[in-house]
C-alpha positions, 0 to 999 in steps of 0.5 A, a space after each residue: 493468549 499473550 501477544 507472542 502467541 497471537 503473532 505466531 498464530 497470525 504468521 502461520 495463518 498468513 503463510 497457509 492462507 495467503 492472507 494480507 498482513 494488514 487485514 489479518 492485523 486489523 482483524 486480530 486487533 479488533 478482537 483483542 486490543 491488548 499489547 497492540 503496539 507489541 503485536 503490531 511491531 512484531 507481526 509486521 516486523 517479521 513479515 517485512 524482514 522475512 528474507 533477512 531473517 531467513 538468511 540469518 537462520 540459514 547461517 546458524 542452523 545445522 538443519 537444512 533450511 528447506 527441512 525446517 517445518 513451517 511452524 518452527 520457521 515462524 518461531 525462529 523468525 520471531 525470535 531473531 527479529 526480537 533479538 535484532 530489531 526490538 529492545 527486548 532482553 535476550 533472555 525474554 526473546 529466547 525463552 518466550 519464543 521457545 515456550 511456544 514451540 512443541 517439545 520436538 523443536 524446543 532444543 533446535 530453536 533454542 540452539 539457533 537463537 543462542 548461536 545468533 547471540 554468540 555471533 554478535 547478532 549481526 547480519 553477514 552478507 559478505 558472500 553476496 554480490 551488490 544486488 544480493 546485499 540490497 535484496 537480503 539487507 532490505 528484504 526485497 525480491 532480487 528482481 525488484 532490486 535489480 529493476 530499481 537499480 537499473 532505473 534509479 541507480 544504486 544509491 537512490 534504490 537503497 534510500 527507497 528500500 530503506 523507506 519501505 519499512 515501518 507503518 506509513 502516515 495516515 492521511 485524511 482528505 478533508 471533505 471540503 463540501 462540509 468543513 475545512 482542515 481547521 474544523 476537521 482538526 478540532 473535531 478530531 481533537 474532540 475524539 482524542 485524535 491528534 491531527 495536523 495540517 499536511 505541510 503544503 496542502 489546505 485539504 490534507 491532514 495527518 492523523 496520529 493515534 487514531 485507533 479505529 477510524 470507523 469509530 470516530 465521530 468525525 468519520 461517521 459524520 462524513 468530514 473526511 475520508 482516508 487517502 494517501 497524499 500521493 493519490 490525492 495529488 493525482 486527483 488534483 492533477 486531474 483538476 475537474 471543474 464544477 459541473 464537469 462529467 467525470 469517469 473514474 474507472 476501477 474506482 473501488 473503494 472510492 477514494 479518488 471518486 470522493 476527492 474528485 467530487 469534493 474538488 467539483 464542490 459536489 456539482 456535476 457527475 462522477 461516474 464511478 465504476 468497478 467490476 464487482 457489486 460488492 466493491 461498488 457497494 463500498 463506493 456507494 456507502 462512502 459517497 453516502 457517508 460523505 454526502 457526495 450525491 454526484 457520485 454515481 456508482 455502478 458495475 462495469 468492466 473497465 476493459 469493455 466500452 460502456 455505451 451508457 456513459 457520456 463523453 467526459 471532461 475527465 477520465 481517470 484510469 487507475 489501473 490494477 497494478 503490481 503495487 510496488 509503491 505500497 509495500 509499506 502497507 502490504 509488505 508481502 508485495 516485496 516477495 512477489 515473483 516476476 512472473 506474477 505480474 508479467 501479464 499486467 502491462 497488457 491489461 493496463 494498456 487495454 484499459 487505457 485504450 478503452 478509457 480514451 473512448 470516453 474523453 470528449 474533445 478538449 477533455 483530459 485522460 489520467 492514467 495512474 498506478 501505485 507501482 514503481 515498475 517502468 513496464 507498468 508506468 512510463 512504457 505504457 504511457 509512451 506506447 499510448 502516446 505514440 499510437 494516439 496522435 489525437 492525445 497530447 501528453 502534458 504531465 507525468 509524475 512519479 512519487 518515490 518513497 524516501 523522496 516523498 511522504 506518501 506511497 510510491 505512485 505514478 500518474 500521467 495526464 493527457 489532453 484530447 486535441 
């Protein structure tokens, strides 16, 4: 099976099963590492640019778009993506795509791809309004584009949308309980991995050409864990001290718990919880690998007060969210429907209202999400701030793709009076 066949199969499965692209790709590459770069580029590219590709197909197909069967549609997307975004000879892009098609659709696919070539391989958005041009040009649901333009303005939104393509950097948080950044960089070099200091951090390094992280000796020996720089900044803002009691709600797979424990120099206690036993096991395994024995993982419903937990110096409420800040990692999120996330703000507010009950006098409460939706971020924080006079809002921070190197992210820090 060649690279195009593998990508075709993955695209069909992603559409039929609703599987996340990053999980599908990881599984496919672990089973077959041939054509890794090509498979990754084509699979993620088609997934990221789906709205743009479909706009082009509509413009050059004599068949109504809704009448095109799903497998033919995936092949058309693959062919047009290769023609428009990859440095591949036109003949190869067309012929190799047509080869994958059943006999009944070979002629149709060939005709659409040839028509696109004759038209100069250009995207025509002249019939769309300004929001439509952004939506189609950057392949993102129009309601998301509209929300961001309202919140951030047209030009800033366009810069953000442009930054949401391609693979994000891989950031590692140094396990400062056992080594420093220079030690980690040396150990990774021994594994053939290029790593360098992140520009303004003593505890973060950026990895290149790492391959499978789990197979690296430095990883197995507990010298680091993977965590985006924006998420690391949130933990630094929480700023727990040695011997503190810390509660991390909705914690799986555990990255923030591990960083909090490392900031505390593995002294104190981090009560790290999640709703499901299987996800709690991920926290336990990660803490064990890193040698962080102050992380105490347990099953708990973050929406219900757990009287087995003590009053805490720091409580982190990292709420489930729409994920609009991590589109680079999960490109399917860019096509979410608005009603899919409509219930999230109520859930998030309930979690924050429960989280406040664990904070001791003088302690800190941190609310965070990996989304860029004011209804899930600023609106939640402002409402909580207005309702809880015993808490004082001391900091809010939002990380915007294109303006930061990390994921889109939001956090707010309160202190209890």
